[in-house]
Every structure is written in C-alpha cells, then in structure tokens.
N, C-alpha and C positions, 0 to 999 in steps of 0.2 A: 662779335658776341658768340663765343663758343663755350659750351659747357664741358667740364672735364669728364673723362671716362672714369667711372667709379669702379674701384676694385674691392673695397671693403668699407665697413662702417662700424662705428662704436659710439654709443652715447649721443652727444650732440654733433658728432663729426662724421663726415664722409672723407674717404681717402682715394686719391687717384692712383694709377698704376706706378707712379713714381714715388709714392709715399707722402705726397703733399696733402695736408689736412685742410678741409674746408668746413667752416661752421655752417651747419645745415638749418636753414629756415624754410626749406621746401617741405621737409618732414613727410616725404612720400605723399604729397598733396593732402596732408592733414591726417594720414593714417598712422603715422608713428608719433604717438603722444608721449610715451614714457622714455623714448630714446632708442637708438638702434642697439640690437643685441641684448635687449632686456632679458636677464638670465631667467627670471620666473616664466616668461613667455616661451623662450627658447626651450627650456627644460620640459615644459608642459606639452609643447608641440612634439618634441622628440619622443617623449614617453607615449603619447597617443599614437604616433606613427608606428612605434614598435608593437602596439597592441592591435590596432586596425585603423585604417583610414576610411575609405568609402565603403559603406554597407547598404547603399540605397536608402530606403525609408524605414528600415528595420529599427525598432526601438533600441535604445542603449542608455546606460546609466549616465554617460557623459552628456548626452542631450538633455536628459531630465535635470541633471544638476545645473546645466547652463541656463535652461529656461527658468528654473527656480531663482537663480542669481539675477537674471535680467528682470524678472517680474518684480523683484524687490525694489527696483528703481522706479516702478510705475505707480501712478495713483490708483486708488480703488476704482474699479469699473473698467480699467484697461488691462489688457494682457498681451503678451508677446504672441504674434501670429506666426512669424516665420523669420528665419535668419537667411538672408540672401548673400550673394557674393559681391554685389555692387549696389551703390545708391540708385543707379539706373534701374536695375532689376526690382528694387524695392518700390520705386515710383511707378513702374509698370504694374506691379501687383496692386498697389494702392488705387490706381485708376480703375483696374478691373473690379476691385472690391466695391468701390463707389458706384460703378455702373450696375453691379448686381443689386446693391441695396436700393438704388433709386429707379432702376429701369431706364436710365437716361444715358446719353453718350457724350455730351459736350462738357468741356472743362474750362475753368477760368484760372489764369496764372498771371504772373507779372513779368514785365519785360526785362530781358537780360539777366535773368536768374539762371541757376544751373540745377536741372533735375535729371540730366543724363543726355546721351547722344544717340539713343535709339530713335526710330522714326517717330514713335509716340512722344517720348520725353523731350526730344528736341523741339517738337511743336509747342511745348509748354515754356520754352525759353526764348526763342528768337523768331522774329517775323520773317527772317530770310532762311529759315531751315530748309535744307535741300529738298526734302520730301514733305509735302503738306499732309497732315494726318487729322482727319475730322474737321469740325468747324469750331475749333477752340478759340477762346478770346484772350488776348494779352492786354492787360491794363498797365498803365504807367506804374512804376514801382513807387510805393508810398514813402514820402519823405516829410520832414517837418513843413516844407513849403506847400505840398500838394495833397496831404493825406485826407483832408476834408473832401476835396474834389474827387479823389480816387475812391473814397468810401461811397460817395454818391453814385459813381459809375458802377461800383460793385453791386450796390443795392438794385440799381436799374437792371443789371444783368439777371440778378437772382429773381426779380419780380416776373421775369419772362417765363419762369417755370421750366426752362429748357436744360438746366445744368445738373450734372451728377455730382461734381466736386469742385473745390477751389483749393489750389496749391499755393503755399507761401513759403518762400525761403526767408526766414526772419532776418538774416544778415546776408546781403548779396556778396558772398565771399569769392565768387569767380568773376566779379566785375569790379565795381568801384568801392565795395565795402560799406555801402549804405545800409542803415539799420532801420527796420520798421519799428515804430514806437510801441510801447506796451499798450497804449490806448488803441492804436489801430489793430493790433493783434487781438485784443479783447473784443473789439467791435466785429472783426471778421468772424471769429468763432460764434459770436452771438447772432449775427444776421444770417450766417449759414444755417444755424440751428433753427432760426425763425422760418426759413424757407425750405427746410428739409433738404439741404445740400450738404454733402460731406465735406468737412473742413480737414485739410491735409497739411500738416507742417512738415517741411523737409528740413530736418536738422542733421543731415548727413555730415555737414561741416561743424555746426554749432553745438551739437549734442555732446553730452558727457563732459561737462565742465569746461569746454573749450572757451566759452565766453564768460565763465565765472559760475553761474548757477548750473545745476545738473542739466537742465534743458532751458532754453528760453521760454518754452511752454510752461515751465514750473513757476514762472512769475505771474501766471494768469489765474483768475478765479475760476475759469472754465478751461479744461484741457481740450485741445482739438480732437476730433473723432479718430483721426489716424495720425500717428507720429512715426516718422522715418528717422532713424538714427543708427549709429554714428560711426563713420568710417574708421574712427580711432579705437573702436571697441575691441579690435583684434591686434592692436599695436603693429600693424603692417601685414597681418594675415588678412586676406580678403574677407570682409564682413560688413553687413549692413542689416539693421533690424527694422522690422515693421511691427508696431503695436497698435491696437485699436480697441474701441468699445463695441465692436460689431460682433454679432453672434458667431461662434465657431461653425455653426451649421451652414453658414453662407461662404465660408472660406474656400471650400473646394469648388463651389460654383464659380469662384473667381480664378480658378486654375492655380491654386497655391502650390508652390514647390517647383523645384527643378533638380537637375543632376547634383548640383553642389549645395542646395539649400540644407540648412541644419547639419552641415558637414561636421563629423566628429572632431576633426583637427581644428576647425574653426571654433567649435564649442570649447575645446580645451584652451585655445588661445584667449577666448573671451573670459573664461573663468579666471585664468591667470592674470589677465589685464585688469579686471575689476578688483582682484585681490591686491595687486600692486598699487592701483590708484587709491584704494582705501587706506593704505599705509603712507602714501606719499603726498596725497592731496593737501594743499594749503591754499584755501580760497583767498586768504589775506595776501599771499604772495602773488596770485593771479591779479588781484586788485592793484597791487603795486606796479606790475608790468603794465596794466591798463593805464595807470596814472602817468607812466613815462611817455607812452604814446600820446595820451590826451594833452599833456602839458606842451608838447611840441607841435600841436596842430597849427597854432598861429604862425610859427616860424615857417612851416611848410606852405601855408597859405600865401605868405609873402613871396615865395618863389613860384607862385602859380601852380601849386600842387594841393590836392585835397587828401588829407589823411583821415580815413574813416575805419571804424571797426570797434572791437570790444574784446577785452580780456586778452586771449592769446590768438586772436585772429584780426589782422589789420591789413588794409590795402592802401597804398599810396597811388592815387590817380594823378598822373603827371599832366602838365599842360599839353604836351605833344609826345608822340612816340619817340622822336629824336631825343628829347630830354630823358625819357624813360630808358632808352638804350644807353645813354651816357652814364646815368646813375647806376644802371645794372653793371656796366663794365667797371665802374669804380669799385663797387662791392666785390665783384669777381677778382679784381686785381689785389684786393685785400683779403681774399680767401673767405668771403661770405657768399652763400648761395641763397637766392630767393627765387620764387616763381615770377615769371613775367608773361603777361598776355596783353598785347596791344600797348597802350600807354599806362598800364597798371603794373605795379610791383606788389606782390603779396608776401606778408610775413606771418609764418606759422611757428612761433616758438613752442618748445616742448614744455612739459608740465613743471620742470624745475629750472627753466632758463633763468640766468642771472640778470637782474635789472641793470647792472653795470654793463653787461655785454650789449643789451638792447640799446642802452643810451649811447654806447660807443658807435654802434652801427648807424643810428639815426643822426648823430652828430657828424659822422663822416659824410653823410649825404648833404647835410646843411652846409658844412664847410666847403665841400666840393662845389656846390652851387655858388657860394660866395666868391670862390676863386675862378669862377667862369667856366666850370665844366659843362 
C-alpha cells in the first residue's frame, strides 16, 4: 500500500511525477471542497500576497470584509471570534473560552472523535492519548442503539457541577462515520444550558455544506454556545473558524489569537471560497450523492462492512484491517485515492462530484469483494 508522490493537482485530480492522474477523494483531509486549483481562490490569494501577507494584529480591510462574510452565515446572537489555522487550535481556544466563562477546568467529550492532536485536544479524543491532560471524561459516542444511555451518562456528569464544557463532533469523520442524531444533539445543547456548561460543536469536517445543511447545528432549534468550523472554508488554505455567543469582553481572557490567526491571506481565501460556493452550491446534488452511498449500505453490510456518513462525508468501516488494506489497494490500482486509518476508508467528494463516479467507485469495491479480494 504505497501512496503516489504528487507533483500537481487540478479539479478532482491529483497527478504523480509520471503524469498519472488519480481521482482524489482525500481532498486534503476535507480542506479542498471546490477542487484543486480553484481559480477564484488562487487569484485572491495571489492578489493578497502582492499587497501584504502578515501584518500582526493590525486592522485591515480584508479582515473586516472576511468577518462580515462569515458572520452572515451565523444565527443571531453568534459572531465570529477568531480565524485559526487548524481545527486543533480552534478547539484549544474553545476550551479556554469555556474555562473563562465557567471558572471550571474539566471537559466532556465522546470516544474516538477528532478534535486535534495537541496535548489538550487529544485528551478529548482517545483514552490512550500519550499525555494525559486534566481530568476530562470520555463518554461512548451516541448512536441509535445507545443514545438514551449516553444522554443519562452526560446528565450525571453535568449534575456534578465540575465541568466547563462539552465537545461533540456531530459526525465521527475520522473514525467510523457514526452520526449523532438530531434528537441527541438537541438534548445535549439543552442540558448543557440547563447546567451552565458550554456546549461546543466541532464542525471542522461537517461545516459549510459538507453534509448538506450549512452546519449540522443549523438543524437545531438551539445553536450550541461555540461552533468550530470548517476546514474547507479556505479551500486548501489553512483555516478554521470559531464562532460563539460569548461576550467579546471575555475573548482575550481566553488568550485569543496567535501568529497566524485572522491572517490576511487566509481571509482572502475565505472570501473567495464563500463566493465560489454561493455560485456552485447545489444542495439537491449533495442529496443525490448521499442517496448513492445510502442505497448501497445493505450491500456493504453483507460483506461485513459498515458504511456510515452523510452528504459528502462517508466512512467505510471494514470488518478487518486486512480487508481495508485489500480494498484500498484495489482503489489505488484503479487510480482512486481515499484516506485510510486502521480498518476505515474515508470518502470526501468535492462539491460537484458526479454521482456516476461515486457509484463506479463503490461498485468497484463491492465487485472486488464478490470476486474474493
């Protein structure tokens, strides 16, 4: 299982040094939503670089325009706090902000989600994180089978009065693709509010139409206190936004900002990405892609695989890592690239991926299994 060495990219395709094209479903781990080399983004970044790049925290028109554009995406009562360079940095800031608001230090999160790989954020993901950070609690990820039990466990934690915040990745996109139901998400926001605990939705992967709606939080009657989104908002330029309903007076107490936060080049990329999405977005098409994956769930279940996800974010959890390796190699031999981690294969189609292409890829996997791959 060897990945090709990439020399260039365009649209849906990556090219190795020999000129071989590969259809790209890695999409820069979800950052490249519009396609590689998107002209509007490339031109905006180039133009900004010719004007200025890093100017510290000095005010600029490009930052003002970017914040205005992003704030138009948010519900009343929420505003953009900061633009970070990674989801990890955004999650770090969200935790600090929750601690400032509540005066508490402990956090609740759910097993095998992805909030980053720093010391703090990895402690919100995995019980075997190399460095233990704080006395955080990891609950089982909520599924249709266990969400009532998990909610009861969450309430029991909240009743202790020890927690600053609760993190949720609405779709477990770096694991098995499990999706927390709308009911559970509604209840999480509600009970957090009841116990004065900050609700934090990490939509680093799911935000900005990746699953169909603008955010998965957009489906709720109550928005979470903090929303982290979306690595695709710069179309490959490092970017991750944090929005909240928390008073700006508290932001600096949470040590908001870093060398690359609110970076002018990032701001230019975000403006261009949002403009391009506004002209190319077709939610009906995203629903059609979703239907292709959903329709083939039973066929994959018959080969001891679980296909889970939504919209343009799906994970095939294979029965064994050997099976995952075999299926990955088959895709690679047909010049399709997907992410692989453990026994999971992840598919991240771009905004205008063709349903026929997705069907071809999934059918290839099913046929390979039937032939004993």
